[in-house]
Every structure is written in structure tokens, then in C-alpha cells.
ZAROLUM-182484 format. One record per residue (C-alpha): x, y, z. Coordinates in Angstrom, 3 decimals. Layout:
<pts>
PT | xx | yy | zz
PT | X | Y | Z
...
</pts>
This chain:
<pts>
PT | xx | yy | zz
PT | 20.385 | 6.347 | 38.362
PT | 19.720 | 5.363 | 34.733
PT | 16.109 | 4.614 | 33.769
PT | 16.889 | 2.953 | 30.454
PT | 14.722 | 5.470 | 28.622
PT | 16.286 | 7.816 | 26.079
PT | 16.472 | 11.484 | 26.880
PT | 14.592 | 14.097 | 24.887
PT | 17.832 | 15.095 | 23.129
PT | 18.529 | 11.449 | 22.225
PT | 15.058 | 11.032 | 20.717
PT | 15.419 | 14.239 | 18.716
PT | 18.807 | 12.955 | 17.537
PT | 17.201 | 9.674 | 16.396
PT | 14.600 | 11.589 | 14.417
PT | 17.227 | 13.808 | 12.832
PT | 19.766 | 11.101 | 12.023
PT | 17.430 | 8.335 | 10.860
PT | 15.045 | 10.158 | 8.572
PT | 14.819 | 9.501 | 4.843
PT | 14.037 | 13.081 | 3.840
PT | 16.354 | 13.953 | 0.965
PT | 17.899 | 10.477 | 0.888
PT | 17.231 | 10.111 | -2.862
PT | 17.589 | 13.756 | -3.819
PT | 15.627 | 16.940 | -3.354
PT | 13.193 | 16.262 | -6.220
PT | 12.403 | 12.645 | -5.330
PT | 8.678 | 11.866 | -5.071
PT | 8.821 | 8.132 | -4.286
PT | 10.751 | 8.019 | -1.013
PT | 11.465 | 4.622 | 0.510
PT | 9.645 | 2.835 | -2.322
PT | 12.916 | 3.366 | -4.201
PT | 14.188 | 0.387 | -2.205
PT | 11.700 | -1.935 | -3.952
PT | 13.579 | -2.955 | -7.078
PT | 12.191 | -5.087 | -9.940
PT | 14.335 | -7.962 | -8.652
PT | 12.743 | -7.692 | -5.199
PT | 9.270 | -7.718 | -6.777
PT | 10.103 | -10.965 | -8.601
PT | 11.459 | -12.552 | -5.410
PT | 8.335 | -11.532 | -3.498
PT | 6.063 | -12.959 | -6.200
PT | 7.939 | -16.266 | -6.041
PT | 7.510 | -16.430 | -2.279
PT | 3.764 | -15.793 | -2.458
PT | 3.074 | -18.099 | -5.407
PT | -0.194 | -18.449 | -7.298
PT | -3.446 | -17.749 | -5.458
PT | -5.399 | -20.604 | -3.973
PT | -8.908 | -21.144 | -5.394
PT | -10.772 | -19.323 | -2.549
PT | -8.449 | -16.322 | -2.845
PT | -8.912 | -16.263 | -6.621
PT | -12.704 | -16.404 | -6.168
PT | -12.666 | -13.514 | -3.684
PT | -10.471 | -11.498 | -6.047
PT | -12.915 | -12.150 | -8.912
PT | -15.899 | -11.112 | -6.790
PT | -14.095 | -7.909 | -5.796
PT | -13.180 | -7.176 | -9.418
PT | -16.756 | -7.797 | -10.565
PT | -18.071 | -5.466 | -7.873
PT | -15.606 | -2.697 | -8.748
PT | -16.361 | -3.024 | -12.470
PT | -20.113 | -3.075 | -11.692
PT | -20.699 | -6.427 | -13.341
PT | -22.718 | -7.535 | -10.335
PT | -25.763 | -5.816 | -8.877
PT | -24.934 | -4.182 | -5.587
PT | -28.466 | -3.450 | -4.400
PT | -28.650 | 0.136 | -5.672
PT | -31.709 | 0.999 | -7.721
PT | -32.189 | 4.195 | -9.645
PT | -35.603 | 5.708 | -10.199
PT | -34.386 | 7.840 | -13.102
PT | -34.636 | 6.732 | -16.681
PT | -31.498 | 6.366 | -18.798
PT | -32.222 | 9.707 | -20.441
PT | -32.411 | 11.500 | -17.075
PT | -28.971 | 10.312 | -15.909
</pts>
């Protein structure tokens, strides 16, 4: 009776036959990202479109935090010369 589940040998065959290792050459460092062409990036940007105002505001807050333009609650007890 067939269970509908693949056998161990079938699964190992899937892993062997469907892997990307070496697909773009032995010295490739990028892997599947090779499939993302400049044309695909443009198409994706057109689908997404410009950010809506709340998204733009959140992005600005995140950028300000990362660039330390906003206080984040950390206080140092050392003087500037001691840093």
C-alpha cells in the first residue's frame, strides 16, 4: 500500500538533484541572488511604488536612530575627554 510520502532515497534524490551548489561556478559567492537582475529590481520597484507618508516617517525615525540624531535614553557619566 502506498502512503503518499516519499521514501528516504527519494528525499535524498531531491536534495541532490535540486540544490544550487555550483550552479554558477565553483568560485561564486552570491548564489541564488544571481537570479535578481537589474531589470528585476526595476520591475519590483515599480510594483512597490513610492512610500506612503506613515512608512516614510517610520523610515526617517529609524534612520535618525541609527545615525544617532535622536536621543535614545543612554546617558554617559564620562566627560568627552574620558571617552
